[in-house]
C-alpha positions in Angstrom: 12.0 198.8 85.4 12.2 199.3 89.1 9.6 196.6 89.7 11.5 194.3 87.4 14.7 194.8 89.4 12.9 194.2 92.7 11.4 191.0 91.3 14.8 189.8 90.1 16.3 190.7 93.5 13.5 188.7 95.3 14.1 185.7 93.1 17.8 185.8 93.7 17.3 186.2 97.5 14.8 183.3 97.6 17.1 181.1 95.5 20.1 181.8 97.7 18.0 181.1 100.8 16.7 177.8 99.4 20.3 176.8 98.4 21.5 177.7 101.9 18.8 175.6 103.5 19.5 172.7 101.2 23.2 172.9 102.0 22.6 173.0 105.8 20.2 170.0 105.5 22.8 168.1 103.4 25.5 168.7 106.0 23.2 167.9 108.9 21.7 164.8 107.4 24.4 162.3 108.4 24.4 163.5 112.0 20.6 163.4 112.2 20.5 159.9 110.7 23.1 158.6 113.1 21.1 160.1 116.0 17.9 158.5 114.8 19.6 155.1 114.3 21.6 155.2 117.5 21.3 152.3 119.9 18.6 152.6 122.5 17.3 150.2 125.2 14.8 147.7 123.8 15.8 148.3 120.1 18.4 147.6 117.5 20.6 150.5 116.5 23.8 151.4 114.7 27.2 151.3 116.4 30.4 153.0 115.3 32.9 150.1 115.2 36.1 152.0 114.6 37.6 155.3 113.4 38.7 154.0 110.0 42.3 153.1 110.8 41.9 150.4 113.4 40.5 147.6 111.2 41.2 146.3 107.7 38.3 143.9 107.2 35.2 145.3 108.9 33.1 148.3 108.1 33.0 151.4 110.3 29.4 150.7 111.3 27.8 147.7 112.9 24.6 146.8 114.6 23.8 146.5 118.3 20.9 145.6 120.5 20.5 146.8 124.1 18.0 145.1 126.5 14.9 147.2 127.4 16.0 147.5 131.0 19.7 148.1 130.1 20.1 151.0 132.6 19.1 148.8 135.6 22.1 146.6 135.7 25.9 147.2 135.9 26.9 144.3 133.6 25.2 142.4 130.8 26.2 139.3 128.9 27.5 140.1 125.4 26.8 138.0 122.3 28.8 138.7 119.2 27.2 137.6 115.9 29.3 137.0 112.7 27.3 136.9 109.5 27.7 134.9 106.4 29.3 135.9 103.1 26.1 137.3 101.6 25.9 140.2 104.1 29.3 141.6 103.4 29.6 145.3 102.5 29.1 148.8 104.0 25.4 148.7 104.7 24.6 147.8 108.3 20.9 147.4 107.5 21.9 144.1 105.8 22.9 142.7 109.2 19.1 142.6 110.0 18.6 140.0 107.3 16.6 136.8 107.9 19.9 135.0 108.2 20.8 136.9 111.4 20.1 136.9 115.1 18.4 140.2 114.5 15.7 138.5 112.5 14.2 137.4 115.9 15.7 140.0 118.3 14.0 141.9 119.9 10.5 141.4 118.3 10.4 137.6 118.8 13.0 137.3 121.6 13.6 140.3 123.9 16.9 138.9 125.0 18.5 139.8 128.4 21.9 140.4 126.8 23.7 143.0 124.6 24.0 141.6 121.0 26.4 143.1 118.5 27.4 142.4 115.0 30.2 143.9 112.9 30.0 143.8 109.1 32.8 142.2 107.1 33.9 144.1 104.1 33.2 142.9 100.5 36.0 140.6 99.3 37.3 139.8 102.8 36.8 137.1 105.4 36.6 137.3 109.2 40.0 138.2 110.7 40.4 137.4 114.4 42.4 140.6 115.2 39.7 142.9 113.8 36.9 141.0 115.5 38.7 141.1 118.8 39.2 144.8 118.4 35.4 145.1 117.8 34.7 143.2 121.0 37.1 145.5 122.9 35.2 148.5 121.5 31.8 147.1 122.6 33.2 146.2 126.1 34.6 149.8 126.5 31.4 151.4 125.4 28.7 149.4 127.1 28.0 147.7 130.4 29.5 144.3 129.6 30.2 141.3 131.9 33.7 140.2 130.8 33.0 136.7 132.0 29.9 136.3 129.8 31.0 137.1 126.2 29.9 134.6 123.6 30.2 134.1 119.9 27.6 133.0 117.3 28.6 132.5 113.7 26.5 131.6 110.6 28.1 130.0 107.5 31.2 132.1 106.8 30.7 133.4 110.3 31.0 129.9 111.7 34.6 129.7 110.5 35.1 133.1 111.9 34.0 132.3 115.4 36.4 129.3 115.7 39.3 131.5 114.5 38.4 134.3 117.0 37.9 131.9 119.9 41.2 130.1 119.2 43.0 133.5 119.1 41.9 134.3 122.6 40.7 131.1 124.2 40.5 132.5 127.7 38.1 135.2 126.7 34.9 133.6 125.5 32.2 131.8 127.5 30.6 129.9 124.6 30.6 129.3 120.9 27.7 128.7 118.6 28.4 127.7 115.0 25.6 127.4 112.5 25.8 125.8 109.0 29.6 126.1 108.8 32.8 124.5 109.8 36.2 125.5 111.1 39.9 124.8 110.8 40.3 121.5 112.8 43.8 122.6 113.6 42.3 125.2 115.9 40.4 122.6 117.9 43.0 122.2 120.7 42.9 125.9 121.5 39.1 126.1 121.5 38.3 122.7 123.1 37.7 124.0 126.6 35.1 126.6 125.5 31.6 125.2 125.6 30.3 124.9 122.0 27.1 124.0 120.2 27.1 123.3 116.5 24.0 123.2 114.2 24.0 121.8 110.7 21.4 120.8 108.1 22.0 117.3 106.8 20.8 118.4 103.3 23.1 121.5 103.2 24.3 121.9 99.6 26.5 124.9 100.4 28.6 123.8 103.3 28.6 120.0 103.8 27.6 118.7 107.1 30.9 116.8 107.1 32.5 120.1 108.1 30.7 120.3 111.4 31.1 116.6 112.1 34.9 117.0 111.5 35.1 120.0 113.9 33.1 118.1 116.6 35.4 115.1 116.2 38.6 117.3 116.5 37.2 119.1 119.6 36.4 115.7 121.3 39.9 114.4 120.5 41.3 117.6 122.0 39.4 116.9 125.3 36.3 119.1 124.6 32.6 118.2 124.9 30.9 120.0 122.0 27.2 119.7 121.3 26.3 118.9 117.7 22.6 119.1 116.5 21.9 117.8 113.0 18.7 118.9 111.3 17.7 115.9 109.1 15.7 118.0 106.6 17.6 121.2 107.0 19.5 122.9 104.2 22.0 125.7 104.5 19.6 128.5 105.4 18.8 127.3 108.9 20.0 130.4 110.8 16.6 131.9 111.7 15.3 128.5 112.8 18.2 127.9 115.1 18.3 131.4 116.7 14.5 131.2 117.3 15.2 128.4 119.9 14.7 129.5 123.5 16.6 126.4 124.4 19.7 127.7 122.6 19.5 131.1 124.3 18.9 129.5 127.7 22.0 127.4 127.3 24.1 130.3 125.9 23.3 132.8 128.6 24.1 130.2 131.3 27.7 130.0 130.2 30.4 132.0 132.0 34.2 131.9 132.2 
């Protein structure tokens, strides 16, 4: 009977210890995961976009890339990427999709710039105020050159970058819009910002007419937009466009 009691006691003690270890691991897991996924020079990591009360339409976590020699310079260009409708949600890993700048950065293109992407929540579209808050958060947290902040948008993100640029026209050095369009009523406020649009002429999701109309409105407002049409391109041209060293060379030359 004594041996049986001791055995029962050992089982209970072992069980409690295992339960305690599991509880500690469960509580520590989010912190460990955040540490493992944190932004580090030369890699893409997770960035805490806001504290939960500062934005209505973007998730708490976004994605950010820091150049490998990030610590060697006081200021870096900043590129903000706004994704398309298919990447909405609460999972920042979706922002590394093939329809994203992170499909080529940094493995294919080790860019000399900080690149950051918020994630739009499901059921929402890009709202300028929330994106501008995200830009402020990045600028306050990292070594950013305020004269070299640019926007890239794909599909739904294309409409977003025009809205954001028009909301603060003195802030952005350049705009890149891929396979999307924009509200032509915003053209007057965005006309002075250098811009480059890309669109597949076979796009069955967003008609090439959208980019042509935006380019026309910008020219009529006094701007000089670049428009590159891909004769055989469909809607899913993002990776092809962001793989262009010519695009990145042009973008990083721009400054306010």
